[in-house]
MDTraj code that builds the backbone (N, CA, C; nanometers):
import mdtraj as md
import numpy as np

residues = "MET HIS ALA LEU LEU GLN SER VAL HIS ASP GLU VAL ILE GLY GLY ASN ARG SER ALA VAL GLU GLY GLY VAL ARG ALA ALA ILE GLU ALA GLY LEU PRO VAL MET SER ILE LEU ASN GLU GLY LEU ILE ALA ALA MET LYS GLU VAL GLY ILE ARG PHE GLU ARG GLN GLU PHE TYR VAL PRO GLU MET LEU VAL ALA ALA ARG ALA MET ARG ALA GLY LEU THR VAL LEU LYS PRO ARG LEU VAL GLN ALA GLY VAL PRO ALA THR GLY LYS VAL VAL LEU GLY THR VAL LYS GLY ASP LEU HIS ASP ILE GLY LYS SER LEU VAL GLY MET MET LEU GLU GLY ALA GLY PHE GLU VAL ILE ASP LEU GLY THR ASP VAL SER PRO ASP LYS PHE GLY ASP ALA VAL ARG ALA HIS LYS PRO GLN LEU VAL GLY LEU SER ALA LEU LEU THR THR THR MET GLN ASN MET GLU SER THR LEU GLU ALA LEU GLU ASP LEU GLY VAL ARG SER HIS VAL LYS VAL MET VAL GLY GLY ALA ALA VAL THR ASP ALA PHE ALA LYS GLU ILE GLY ALA ASP GLY TYR ALA PRO ASP ALA SER ARG ALA VAL THR LEU ALA LYS ALA LEU LEU".split()
xyz = np.array([
    [-2.1086, 0.0032, 1.6381],
    [-2.1102, 0.1106, 1.4861],
    [-2.2019, -0.0206, 1.4535],
    [-2.2032, 0.0252, 1.2819],
    [-2.4069, 0.0131, 1.2768],
    [-2.3460, -0.1709, 1.2197],
    [-2.3968, -0.2146, 1.1754],
    [-2.4300, -0.3469, 1.2041],
    [-2.3524, -0.3882, 1.0303],
    [-2.4429, -0.3010, 0.9463],
    [-2.3780, -0.3363, 0.8286],
    [-2.2148, -0.2925, 0.8229],
    [-2.1703, -0.1834, 0.8853],
    [-2.0401, -0.1764, 0.8878],
    [-1.9325, -0.3331, 0.9698],
    [-2.0191, -0.3356, 1.0366],
    [-1.9639, -0.4235, 1.1080],
    [-1.9464, -0.5648, 1.0550],
    [-2.0057, -0.6139, 0.9669],
    [-2.0472, -0.7214, 0.8534],
    [-1.9466, -0.6698, 0.7940],
    [-1.8964, -0.5780, 0.7584],
    [-1.8283, -0.5093, 0.6423],
    [-1.6590, -0.5445, 0.6752],
    [-1.6654, -0.5344, 0.8061],
    [-1.5661, -0.5161, 0.8770],
    [-1.4654, -0.6440, 0.8868],
    [-1.6211, -0.7196, 0.9075],
    [-1.5545, -0.8987, 0.9898],
    [-1.4718, -0.9734, 0.8584],
    [-1.5642, -0.9306, 0.7197],
    [-1.5576, -1.0170, 0.6596],
    [-1.4188, -1.0212, 0.5519],
    [-1.4358, -0.8748, 0.5512],
    [-1.2788, -0.8079, 0.5114],
    [-1.1639, -0.9251, 0.5851],
    [-1.1780, -0.9086, 0.7312],
    [-1.0817, -1.0347, 0.8185],
    [-1.0830, -1.1138, 0.7919],
    [-1.2081, -1.1848, 0.7152],
    [-1.1789, -1.3167, 0.6750],
    [-1.1758, -1.3781, 0.5340],
    [-1.1548, -1.2311, 0.4658],
    [-1.1162, -1.2741, 0.3600],
    [-1.2289, -1.3116, 0.2219],
    [-1.3342, -1.2677, 0.2828],
    [-1.4652, -1.2980, 0.1646],
    [-1.5166, -1.1813, 0.0959],
    [-1.4419, -1.1859, -0.0336],
    [-1.4313, -1.0831, -0.1124],
    [-1.5957, -1.0164, -0.1595],
    [-1.6821, -1.1262, -0.2280],
    [-1.7759, -1.1492, -0.2730],
    [-1.8865, -1.0805, -0.1731],
    [-1.8708, -1.0693, -0.0259],
    [-1.9479, -1.0825, 0.0967],
    [-1.9336, -0.9152, 0.1378],
    [-1.7813, -0.9109, 0.1274],
    [-1.7438, -0.7741, 0.1380],
    [-1.7886, -0.6514, 0.0186],
    [-1.7873, -0.6659, -0.1027],
    [-1.8488, -0.6025, -0.2140],
    [-1.9994, -0.5900, -0.1674],
    [-2.0310, -0.7144, -0.1159],
    [-2.2261, -0.6685, -0.1481],
    [-2.2567, -0.6193, 0.0101],
    [-2.2146, -0.6156, 0.0935],
    [-2.1885, -0.5464, 0.2027],
    [-2.1857, -0.3703, 0.1591],
    [-2.0442, -0.3771, 0.1264],
    [-2.0477, -0.2076, 0.0659],
    [-2.1414, -0.1899, -0.0005],
    [-2.1925, -0.2475, -0.0935],
    [-2.3209, -0.2170, -0.1764],
    [-2.4153, -0.1920, -0.0638],
    [-2.4811, -0.2646, 0.0146],
    [-2.5875, -0.2250, 0.0929],
    [-2.5574, -0.1430, 0.2286],
    [-2.4539, -0.0799, 0.2626],
    [-2.3765, 0.0308, 0.2919],
    [-2.4587, 0.1064, 0.2544],
    [-2.3900, 0.1339, 0.1051],
    [-2.4465, 0.2536, 0.0274],
    [-2.5922, 0.2293, 0.0581],
    [-2.6800, 0.1367, -0.0436],
    [-2.7855, 0.1853, -0.0419],
    [-2.8784, 0.1737, 0.1249],
    [-2.7908, 0.1885, 0.2136],
    [-2.8812, 0.2389, 0.3577],
    [-2.8296, 0.3843, 0.3771],
    [-2.7461, 0.4080, 0.3019],
    [-2.7245, 0.5780, 0.2837],
    [-2.6648, 0.6319, 0.4424],
    [-2.5275, 0.5039, 0.4377],
    [-2.4150, 0.5340, 0.5354],
    [-2.3063, 0.5960, 0.4806],
    [-2.3019, 0.6565, 0.5539],
    [-2.1787, 0.7857, 0.5240],
    [-2.0731, 0.7602, 0.4382],
    [-2.0393, 0.7626, 0.3190],
    [-1.9115, 0.6837, 0.2158],
    [-1.7748, 0.7260, 0.3670],
    [-1.7423, 0.7866, 0.4186],
    [-1.6442, 0.7767, 0.5050],
    [-1.6572, 0.6639, 0.6342],
    [-1.7759, 0.7071, 0.6660],
    [-1.7949, 0.5456, 0.7965],
    [-1.7720, 0.4158, 0.6819],
    [-1.7881, 0.3853, 0.5622],
    [-1.7978, 0.2630, 0.5404],
    [-1.6728, 0.2680, 0.4899],
    [-1.5911, 0.3529, 0.4440],
    [-1.4500, 0.3534, 0.3996],
    [-1.3084, 0.3297, 0.5710],
    [-1.3106, 0.4104, 0.7043],
    [-1.2490, 0.4212, 0.7745],
    [-1.3197, 0.3021, 0.8487],
    [-1.4228, 0.2832, 0.9063],
    [-1.4918, 0.2049, 0.9860],
    [-1.5344, 0.0517, 0.9409],
    [-1.4989, 0.0033, 0.8346],
    [-1.5447, -0.0843, 0.7629],
    [-1.4107, -0.1185, 0.6873],
    [-1.3643, -0.0467, 0.6155],
    [-1.2491, -0.1389, 0.5425],
    [-1.1224, -0.0953, 0.5992],
    [-1.0704, 0.0182, 0.6198],
    [-0.9999, 0.0940, 0.6886],
    [-0.9365, 0.0140, 0.8347],
    [-1.0444, 0.0198, 0.9186],
    [-1.0100, -0.0627, 1.0782],
    [-1.0139, -0.1866, 1.0086],
    [-1.0242, -0.2303, 0.9656],
    [-1.0432, -0.3903, 0.9084],
    [-0.8839, -0.4185, 0.9140],
    [-0.8242, -0.3458, 0.7975],
    [-0.6781, -0.3714, 0.7628],
    [-0.5992, -0.3268, 0.8626],
    [-0.6523, -0.2214, 0.9449],
    [-0.5329, -0.1894, 1.0464],
    [-0.5974, -0.3659, 1.1489],
    [-0.6630, -0.3937, 1.2091],
    [-0.6823, -0.5270, 1.2256],
    [-0.5801, -0.6204, 1.2229],
    [-0.5977, -0.6409, 1.0688],
    [-0.5793, -0.7529, 0.9741],
    [-0.4019, -0.7063, 1.0111],
    [-0.3609, -0.5873, 1.0326],
    [-0.2132, -0.5541, 1.0468],
    [-0.1383, -0.6115, 1.1821],
    [-0.2593, -0.5882, 1.2657],
    [-0.2430, -0.6198, 1.4543],
    [-0.2420, -0.7745, 1.4517],
    [-0.3121, -0.8191, 1.3764],
    [-0.2921, -0.9642, 1.3902],
    [-0.1910, -1.0702, 1.3117],
    [-0.1202, -0.9645, 1.2356],
    [-0.0033, -0.9752, 1.1674],
    [0.1196, -1.0235, 1.2317],
    [0.1274, -0.8579, 1.2855],
    [0.2064, -0.8626, 1.4222],
    [0.2227, -0.9327, 1.5291],
    [0.1459, -1.0275, 1.5914],
    [0.1033, -1.1024, 1.6898],
    [0.1323, -1.2438, 1.6217],
    [0.1494, -1.2279, 1.5219],
    [0.1823, -1.3908, 1.4511],
    [0.0141, -1.4370, 1.4232],
    [-0.0524, -1.4394, 1.4385],
    [-0.2046, -1.5023, 1.4473],
    [-0.2394, -1.4850, 1.2835],
    [-0.1822, -1.3915, 1.2126],
    [-0.2432, -1.3978, 1.0619],
    [-0.0638, -1.3905, 1.0082],
    [-0.0723, -1.4755, 0.8664],
    [0.0525, -1.4706, 0.8035],
    [0.0464, -1.4368, 0.6580],
    [0.1235, -1.4328, 0.5726],
    [0.1233, -1.3708, 0.4543],
    [0.0087, -1.3931, 0.3676],
    [-0.0730, -1.4911, 0.3515],
    [-0.1570, -1.5601, 0.2684],
    [-0.2742, -1.5166, 0.3297],
    [-0.3189, -1.4897, 0.4844],
    [-0.4490, -1.4528, 0.5368],
    [-0.4466, -1.3190, 0.4902],
    [-0.3614, -1.2360, 0.5216],
    [-0.2943, -1.0874, 0.4749],
    [-0.3501, -1.0242, 0.3249],
    [-0.2606, -1.1803, 0.2206],
    [-0.3294, -1.1292, 0.1126],
    [-0.4859, -1.1329, 0.0604],
    [-0.5161, -1.2595, 0.1411],
    [-0.7118, -1.3000, 0.1123],
    [-0.7600, -1.1910, 0.1877],
    [-0.7202, -1.0925, 0.3111],
    [-0.8227, -1.0404, 0.3443],
    [-0.7937, -0.8716, 0.2497],
    [-0.6229, -0.8642, 0.2144],
    [-0.6212, -0.7438, 0.1451],
    [-0.7086, -0.7423, -0.0051],
    [-0.6894, -0.8693, -0.0890],
    [-0.7791, -0.8395, -0.1909],
    [-0.9257, -0.7924, -0.1693],
    [-0.9959, -0.8671, -0.0650],
    [-1.1312, -0.8529, -0.0215],
    [-1.1510, -0.7282, -0.0080],
    [-1.0321, -0.6328, 0.0721],
    [-1.0623, -0.5333, 0.1257],
    [-1.0803, -0.4068, -0.0126],
    [-1.0124, -0.4838, -0.1258],
    [-0.9523, -0.3856, -0.2304],
    [-1.0563, -0.4304, -0.3463],
    [-1.1861, -0.4990, -0.3212],
    [-1.2881, -0.5348, -0.3806],
    [-1.3954, -0.4508, -0.3449],
    [-1.3667, -0.4433, -0.2057],
    [-1.5172, -0.3095, -0.1687],
    [-1.4858, -0.1922, -0.1910],
    [-1.3032, -0.1284, -0.1639],
    [-1.2478, -0.0254, -0.2399],
    [-1.3182, 0.0167, -0.3267],
    [-1.3094, -0.0885, -0.4559],
    [-1.3758, -0.0612, -0.5826],
    [-1.4906, -0.0317, -0.5859],
    [-1.5882, -0.1073, -0.5296],
    [-1.7444, -0.0656, -0.5321],
    [-1.7351, 0.1126, -0.4349],
    [-1.6621, 0.1170, -0.3595],
    [-1.6898, 0.2267, -0.3000],
    [-1.6138, 0.3570, -0.3128],
    [-1.5011, 0.3493, -0.4426],
    [-1.4230, 0.4498, -0.5111],
    [-1.5359, 0.5293, -0.6021],
    [-1.6260, 0.5186, -0.7063],
    [-1.6636, 0.6310, -0.7366],
    [-1.7392, 0.6912, -0.6437],
    [-1.8052, 0.6455, -0.5352],
    [-1.8618, 0.7540, -0.4589],
    [-1.7307, 0.8294, -0.3433],
    [-1.6044, 0.8084, -0.3227],
    [-1.5195, 0.8259, -0.2792],
    [-1.5091, 0.9675, -0.3476],
    [-1.4817, 0.9619, -0.4700],
    [-1.4621, 1.0440, -0.5633],
    [-1.5393, 1.1680, -0.5882],
    [-1.6895, 1.0914, -0.5446],
    [-1.7986, 1.2294, -0.5549],
    [-1.8158, 1.2972, -0.4542],
    [-1.7746, 1.2669, -0.3543],
    [-1.7865, 1.3210, -0.2059],
    [-1.6319, 1.4325, -0.1879],
    [-1.5417, 1.4120, -0.2810],
    [-1.4200, 1.4834, -0.2875],
    [-1.3114, 1.4238, -0.1665],
    [-1.3605, 1.2683, -0.1252],
    [-1.2597, 1.2309, -0.0009],
    [-1.0902, 1.2470, -0.0392],
    [-1.0191, 1.3502, -0.0240],
    [-0.8948, 1.3159, -0.0399],
    [-0.8357, 1.1680, 0.0221],
    [-0.6957, 1.1693, -0.0627],
    [-0.6472, 1.0456, -0.0015],
    [-0.5570, 1.0601, 0.0789],
    [-0.5274, 0.9917, 0.1760],
    [-0.3883, 1.0263, 0.2887],
    [-0.3075, 1.0480, 0.2042],
    [-0.2115, 1.0836, 0.0648],
    [-0.0926, 1.0297, 0.0594],
    [-0.0882, 0.9863, -0.0790],
    [-0.0118, 0.9919, -0.1822],
    [0.0225, 0.9402, -0.3249],
    [0.1494, 0.8604, -0.2663],
    [0.1539, 0.7403, -0.3259],
    [0.2637, 0.6256, -0.3231],
    [0.3114, 0.6221, -0.4707],
    [0.4328, 0.6057, -0.5023],
    [0.4423, 0.5273, -0.6455],
    [0.5088, 0.3833, -0.6209],
    [0.5153, 0.2440, -0.6536],
    [0.5306, 0.1788, -0.5899],
    [0.6041, 0.0499, -0.7076],
    [0.6961, 0.0018, -0.7112],
    [0.7646, -0.1241, -0.7554],
    [0.8762, -0.2038, -0.6909],
    [0.8939, -0.3321, -0.8033],
    [1.0163, -0.4213, -0.7857],
    [1.1390, -0.3206, -0.8630],
    [1.2455, -0.3297, -0.8159],
    [1.3289, -0.2966, -0.8797],
    [1.3806, -0.3564, -0.9749],
    [1.4392, -0.2803, -1.0639],
    [1.5310, -0.3524, -1.2410],
    [1.5767, -0.5111, -1.1811],
    [1.5526, -0.5812, -1.2947],
    [1.5763, -0.7098, -1.2293],
    [1.5189, -0.7977, -1.1742],
    [1.4597, -0.7693, -1.1116],
    [1.3729, -0.8054, -0.9823],
    [1.2205, -0.8527, -1.0393],
    [1.1473, -0.9962, -1.0113],
    [1.0348, -1.0226, -1.0847],
    [0.9390, -1.0556, -0.9789],
    [0.9701, -1.0370, -0.8692],
    [0.9088, -1.1049, -0.7354],
    [0.7873, -0.9830, -0.7332],
    [0.6676, -1.0161, -0.7145],
    [0.5379, -0.9288, -0.6889],
    [0.4564, -0.9342, -0.5763],
    [0.4654, -1.0377, -0.4717],
    [0.3495, -1.0812, -0.4051],
    [0.3897, -0.9434, -0.2802],
    [0.5320, -0.9624, -0.2271],
    [0.5181, -0.9188, -0.1378],
    [0.4981, -0.6805, -0.1990],
    [0.5225, -0.6762, -0.2996],
    [0.4929, -0.5117, -0.3175],
    [0.3610, -0.5483, -0.3585],
    [0.3286, -0.6272, -0.3745],
    [0.1515, -0.5845, -0.4575],
    [0.0865, -0.5839, -0.3047],
    [0.1064, -0.6829, -0.1818],
    [0.0213, -0.6353, -0.0867],
    [0.1264, -0.5580, 0.0212],
    [0.2106, -0.4682, 0.0429],
    [0.2432, -0.3198, 0.0559],
    [0.0925, -0.2132, -0.0468],
    [0.0838, -0.2691, -0.1682],
    [0.0256, -0.1670, -0.1921],
    [-0.1422, -0.1718, -0.1558],
    [-0.1749, -0.2769, -0.1235],
    [-0.2852, -0.3145, -0.0810],
    [-0.3242, -0.2736, 0.0596],
    [-0.2054, -0.2848, 0.1165],
    [-0.2360, -0.2568, 0.2512],
    [-0.2239, -0.0954, 0.2682],
    [-0.1353, -0.0916, 0.1363],
    [-0.1452, 0.1008, 0.1517],
    [-0.2561, 0.1249, 0.1113],
    [-0.3298, 0.1417, 0.0039],
    [-0.4542, 0.1456, -0.0120],
    [-0.6009, 0.1642, 0.0951],
    [-0.5292, 0.0115, 0.1418],
    [-0.6702, 0.0481, 0.2521],
    [-0.6538, 0.0880, 0.4006],
    [-0.5255, 0.1762, 0.3919],
    [-0.5186, 0.2826, 0.5040],
    [-0.5322, 0.4095, 0.4067],
    [-0.5921, 0.4251, 0.3234],
    [-0.6358, 0.5720, 0.2274],
    [-0.5355, 0.6043, 0.1132],
    [-0.4443, 0.5437, 0.1385],
    [-0.3358, 0.5774, 0.0372],
    [-0.4173, 0.5883, -0.1286],
    [-0.3157, 0.7022, -0.2177],
    [-0.3593, 0.6102, -0.3614],
    [-0.2054, 0.6015, -0.4220],
    [-0.2247, 0.4261, -0.4914],
    [-0.1233, 0.3764, -0.4917],
    [-0.0895, 0.3797, -0.6382],
    [0.0057, 0.4039, -0.7163],
    [0.0583, 0.3976, -0.8335],
    [0.1288, 0.2497, -0.8310],
    [0.1032, 0.1788, -0.8646],
    [0.1592, 0.0329, -0.8945],
    [0.2675, 0.0185, -1.0194],
    [0.3882, 0.0344, -1.0422],
    [0.4298, 0.0544, -1.1927],
    [0.4629, -0.1042, -1.1780],
    [0.4704, -0.2209, -1.1127],
    [0.4843, -0.3739, -1.1177],
    [0.6263, -0.4280, -1.0973],
    [0.6676, -0.4525, -1.1508],
    [0.8237, -0.5728, -1.1402],
    [0.9663, -0.5043, -1.2603],
    [1.0444, -0.5282, -1.2226],
    [1.1111, -0.4878, -1.2845],
    [1.1732, -0.3655, -1.3702],
    [1.1415, -0.2454, -1.2571],
    [1.0887, -0.1389, -1.3015],
    [1.2536, -0.0492, -1.3019],
    [1.2653, 0.0038, -1.4234],
    [1.4036, 0.0277, -1.4020],
    [1.3728, 0.2094, -1.3451],
    [1.5080, 0.2698, -1.3283],
    [1.5506, 0.3625, -1.2444],
    [1.5156, 0.4833, -1.3149],
    [1.4540, 0.5169, -1.4392],
    [1.4122, 0.5946, -1.5143],
    [1.2848, 0.6092, -1.5137],
    [1.1992, 0.4801, -1.5039],
    [1.0749, 0.4819, -1.4705],
    [1.0315, 0.4880, -1.3798],
    [1.1338, 0.4743, -1.2535],
    [1.0602, 0.5042, -1.0944],
    [1.0551, 0.7211, -1.2105],
    [1.1404, 0.7221, -1.2257],
    [1.1600, 0.8706, -1.2236],
    [1.0760, 0.9877, -1.2763],
    [1.0527, 0.8739, -1.3818],
    [0.9435, 0.9908, -1.4576],
    [0.7913, 0.9659, -1.4150],
    [0.7515, 0.8341, -1.3381],
    [0.6444, 0.8186, -1.2894],
    [0.6390, 0.9219, -1.1318],
    [0.7896, 0.9822, -1.0858],
    [0.7579, 1.0770, -0.9697],
    [0.7182, 1.1925, -1.0497],
    [0.7659, 1.2111, -1.1405],
    [0.7626, 1.3531, -1.2247],
    [0.6056, 1.3857, -1.2691],
    [0.5730, 1.2638, -1.3480],
    [0.4021, 1.2526, -1.3830],
    [0.2920, 1.2320, -1.2492],
    [0.3330, 1.2305, -1.1881],
    [0.1986, 1.1454, -1.0783],
    [0.2566, 1.2607, -0.9248],
    [0.3668, 1.3109, -0.9467],
    [0.3702, 1.3926, -0.8295],
    [0.3166, 1.3335, -0.6571],
    [0.3943, 1.1951, -0.6089],
    [0.3263, 1.1242, -0.5060],
    [0.4757, 1.2177, -0.4235],
    [0.4462, 1.1752, -0.3137],
    [0.5074, 1.2644, -0.1558],
    [0.5761, 1.1093, -0.1292],
    [0.5502, 0.9887, -0.1356],
    [0.6405, 0.9032, -0.1201],
    [0.6593, 0.7757, -0.2444],
    [0.7879, 0.7236, -0.2690],
    [0.8040, 0.6302, -0.3190],
    [0.8851, 0.4759, -0.2263],
    [0.8200, 0.3519, -0.2664],
    [0.8762, 0.2262, -0.2277],
    [0.8798, 0.1302, -0.3257],
    [1.0273, 0.1180, -0.3118],
    [1.1283, 0.0232, -0.3840],
    [1.0944, -0.1296, -0.2836],
    [1.0615, -0.2378, -0.4364],
    [1.0604, -0.3643, -0.3263],
    [1.1790, -0.4244, -0.3894],
    [1.2615, -0.4887, -0.3483],
    [1.4070, -0.5956, -0.4091],
    [1.3867, -0.7523, -0.2949],
    [1.3816, -0.8350, -0.3617],
    [1.3898, -0.9644, -0.2996],
    [1.5072, -1.0222, -0.2999],
    [1.5652, -0.9877, -0.3931],
    [1.7419, -1.0059, -0.4611],
    [1.8676, -0.9750, -0.4305],
    [1.9562, -1.0172, -0.3513],
    [2.0830, -0.9525, -0.2984],
    [2.0953, -0.8711, -0.4313],
    [2.1357, -0.9650, -0.5672],
    [2.1308, -0.8907, -0.6881],
    [2.0811, -0.7958, -0.7177],
    [1.9688, -0.7775, -0.6777],
    [1.8841, -0.6723, -0.7675],
    [1.8741, -0.5778, -0.6543],
    [1.9093, -0.5551, -0.5082],
    [1.9502, -0.4427, -0.4255],
    [1.9728, -0.3143, -0.4628],
    [2.1353, -0.3291, -0.5536],
    [2.1833, -0.2313, -0.5716],
    [2.0981, -0.1621, -0.6827],
    [1.9846, -0.2210, -0.7611],
    [1.9151, -0.0873, -0.8017],
    [1.8488, -0.0315, -0.7520],
    [1.8107, -0.0261, -0.6140],
    [1.7596, 0.0626, -0.4891],
    [1.8049, 0.1606, -0.5221],
    [1.9912, 0.1233, -0.4983],
    [2.0625, 0.2761, -0.4907],
    [2.0764, 0.3338, -0.6619],
    [2.0954, 0.2733, -0.7524],
    [2.0695, 0.3374, -0.8393],
    [1.9047, 0.4567, -0.8952],
    [1.8360, 0.4021, -0.8341],
    [1.6964, 0.4421, -0.8503],
    [1.6714, 0.5689, -0.7883],
    [1.7790, 0.5634, -0.6556],
    [1.7861, 0.7005, -0.5755],
    [1.8379, 0.8160, -0.6867],
    [1.9773, 0.7233, -0.7495],
    [2.0427, 0.8482, -0.7919],
    [1.9735, 0.9421, -0.9061],
    [1.9202, 0.8080, -0.9708],
    [1.8023, 0.8805, -1.1264],
    [1.7320, 1.0002, -1.0098],
    [1.6224, 0.9610, -0.9210],
    [1.5656, 1.0279, -0.9197],
    [1.6621, 1.1564, -0.8188],
    [1.7339, 1.1713, -0.7754],
    [1.8704, 1.2673, -0.7949],
    [1.8982, 1.3591, -0.9228],
    [1.9487, 1.2309, -0.9638],
    [1.9531, 1.3376, -1.1183],
    [1.8479, 1.4165, -1.1911],
    [1.7582, 1.3593, -1.1508],
    [1.5855, 1.4354, -1.2244],
    [1.6187, 1.5502, -1.1596],
    [1.6160, 1.5645, -1.0182],
    [1.6179, 1.6759, -0.9318],
    [1.4718, 1.6830, -0.8672],
    [1.4031, 1.4973, -0.8677],
    [1.3138, 1.5254, -0.7503],
    [1.3257, 1.4077, -0.6318],
    [1.4520, 1.4178, -0.6378],
    [1.5182, 1.3328, -0.5293],
    [1.4891, 1.4088, -0.3669],
    [1.4477, 1.5061, -0.3548],
    [1.4138, 1.5720, -0.2129],
    [1.2394, 1.6068, -0.2503],
    [1.2185, 1.5987, -0.3221],
    [1.0279, 1.6389, -0.3528],
    [0.9639, 1.5060, -0.2906],
    [1.0317, 1.3934, -0.2542],
    [0.9700, 1.2631, -0.1980],
    [1.0487, 1.2076, -0.0979],
    [1.0079, 1.0805, -0.0274],
    [1.0586, 1.0106, 0.0867],
    [1.0319, 0.8599, -0.0066],
    [1.1356, 0.7946, 0.0322],
    [1.1749, 0.6874, -0.0498],
    [1.1489, 0.5884, 0.0869],
    [1.1064, 0.4972, 0.0665],
    [1.0895, 0.3490, 0.1746],
    [1.1295, 0.2439, 0.0767],
    [1.1925, 0.1660, 0.1717],
    [1.2049, 0.0346, 0.1035],
    [1.2476, -0.1045, 0.2062],
    [1.1939, -0.2054, 0.0683],
    [1.1681, -0.3085, 0.1555],
    [1.1786, -0.4777, 0.0388],
    [1.1631, -0.5740, 0.1297],
    [1.1859, -0.6769, 0.0391],
    [1.2720, -0.7581, 0.1578],
    [1.3048, -0.9239, 0.0992],
    [1.3829, -1.0436, 0.1776],
    [1.4990, -0.9865, 0.1983],
    [1.5755, -0.9351, 0.0802],
    [1.7116, -0.9185, 0.0654],
    [1.7462, -0.7816, 0.1588],
    [1.6306, -0.6515, 0.1915],
    [1.7059, -0.5462, 0.2379],
    [1.6717, -0.5831, 0.3760],
    [1.7751, -0.4806, 0.4257],
    [1.7763, -0.4412, 0.5886],
    [1.7676, -0.2934, 0.6399],
    [1.7900, -0.2515, 0.7149],
    [1.7533, -0.1090, 0.7748],
    [1.8919, -0.0442, 0.7706],
    [2.0148, -0.1549, 0.7764],
    [2.1888, -0.0600, 0.7742],
    [2.1784, -0.0690, 0.6279],
    [2.1124, -0.1475, 0.5104],
    [2.1021, -0.0913, 0.4057],
    [2.0707, 0.0028, 0.3169],
    [1.9453, 0.0214, 0.3999],
    [1.8286, 0.1630, 0.3550],
    [1.9061, 0.2539, 0.3559],
    [2.0056, 0.2155, 0.4877],
    [2.0373, 0.3853, 0.5371],
    [2.1410, 0.3935, 0.4707],
    [2.2184, 0.2816, 0.4170],
    [2.3567, 0.2855, 0.3830],
    [2.3564, 0.3747, 0.2306],
    [2.2122, 0.3583, 0.1186],
    [2.1624, 0.4027, 0.0380],
    [2.1305, 0.5538, 0.0226],
    [2.0861, 0.5500, 0.1387],
    [2.0344, 0.7340, 0.1630],
    [1.8738, 0.6694, 0.1438],
    [1.8109, 0.6292, 0.1973],
    [1.6666, 0.5632, 0.2043],
    [1.6220, 0.6481, 0.3128],
    [1.4769, 0.6857, 0.3090],
    [1.4149, 0.7719, 0.4202],
    [1.3488, 0.6242, 0.5210],
    [1.3769, 0.5234, 0.4747],
    [1.2611, 0.4382, 0.6023],
    [1.2854, 0.3256, 0.5335],
    [1.2872, 0.2038, 0.5794],
    [1.2820, 0.0557, 0.6158],
    [1.1918, -0.0176, 0.6560],
    [1.0814, -0.0989, 0.5838],
    [1.0244, -0.1914, 0.6849],
    [0.9994, -0.3193, 0.5969],
    [0.9948, -0.3808, 0.6847],
    [1.0163, -0.5580, 0.7071],
    [0.9419, -0.5975, 0.6719],
    [0.7848, -0.5134, 0.6524],
    [0.6417, -0.6072, 0.6151],
    [0.5604, -0.5277, 0.6005],
    [0.4873, -0.5683, 0.4938],
    [0.3334, -0.4794, 0.4841],
    [0.2300, -0.3749, 0.5639],
    [0.2681, -0.4746, 0.6938],
    [0.1555, -0.3921, 0.7918],
    [0.2737, -0.2566, 0.8744],
    [0.4054, -0.3026, 0.8502],
    [0.5020, -0.2204, 0.8869],
    [0.4841, -0.1041, 0.8112],
    [0.4865, -0.1331, 0.6714],
    [0.5274, -0.0172, 0.5448],
    [0.4467, 0.0845, 0.5547],
    [0.2626, 0.0214, 0.5782],
    [0.1644, 0.1212, 0.6460],
    [0.2272, 0.2400, 0.7520],
    [0.2463, 0.1883, 0.8508],
    [0.2783, 0.2837, 0.9768],
    [0.4348, 0.3561, 0.9222],
    [0.5361, 0.3024, 0.8695],
    [0.6195, 0.3833, 0.7672],
    [0.5487, 0.4611, 0.7268],
    [0.4964, 0.4577, 0.6337],
    [0.4445, 0.5724, 0.5119],
    [0.3941, 0.6624, 0.6144],
    [0.2843, 0.6472, 0.6979],
    [0.2294, 0.7489, 0.7930],
    [0.3493, 0.8294, 0.8611],
    [0.4528, 0.7797, 0.8830],
    [0.5445, 0.8459, 0.9789],
    [0.6062, 0.9232, 0.9395],
    [0.6578, 0.9249, 0.7635],
    [0.7118, 1.0035, 0.6536],
    [0.6587, 1.1277, 0.5913],
    [0.5480, 1.0762, 0.6145],
    [0.4228, 1.2167, 0.5663],
    [0.4050, 1.3127, 0.6838],
])
top = md.Topology()
chain = top.add_chain()
for i, resn in enumerate(residues, 1):
    res = top.add_residue(resn, chain, resSeq=i)
    for name in ("N", "CA", "C"):
        top.add_atom(name, md.element.get_by_symbol(name[0]), res)
traj = md.Trajectory(xyz[None], top)
């Protein structure tokens, strides 16, 4: 791997945001292909972060810091990716369901998905079933990600699936669910297409569902 890409890769894993931004700029100036910067620098680093998380060498704080550093690098690279006409892996609409204001897990999933090359439309927290439906109609994603951390708000995942059904868009998307309160059994019960217990496995699931 080119030394500049290796440096970007390592700085993402270390969570050094300014070093990642500088490294991506240096790689662009050196004329390295945008796809190489994306794949070998940013995406490969987030893949390694996911592996370390699953081996319990990294925890949520390290993952968050790395994901933020990756996102900073991606922001620098994005105009070049658009110029080069690089297609996204897929498009995901993401949000924490109505009544639930928890943001960290959902944001981390969003950043990890971005790190894997997905285009992410993050609707934020306390998102009503109708708002999810409107976003699916407007953005035409392949995937919808629902997050809930409270047992009291889990039922709003089911309401959201029903809203997508009512709008006639449920068959156009794969719905994945996650969050502290959610289980695989619950995901099956409400008719979701998949469940991920953490952000790293959410990326694996998203790719599998496509």
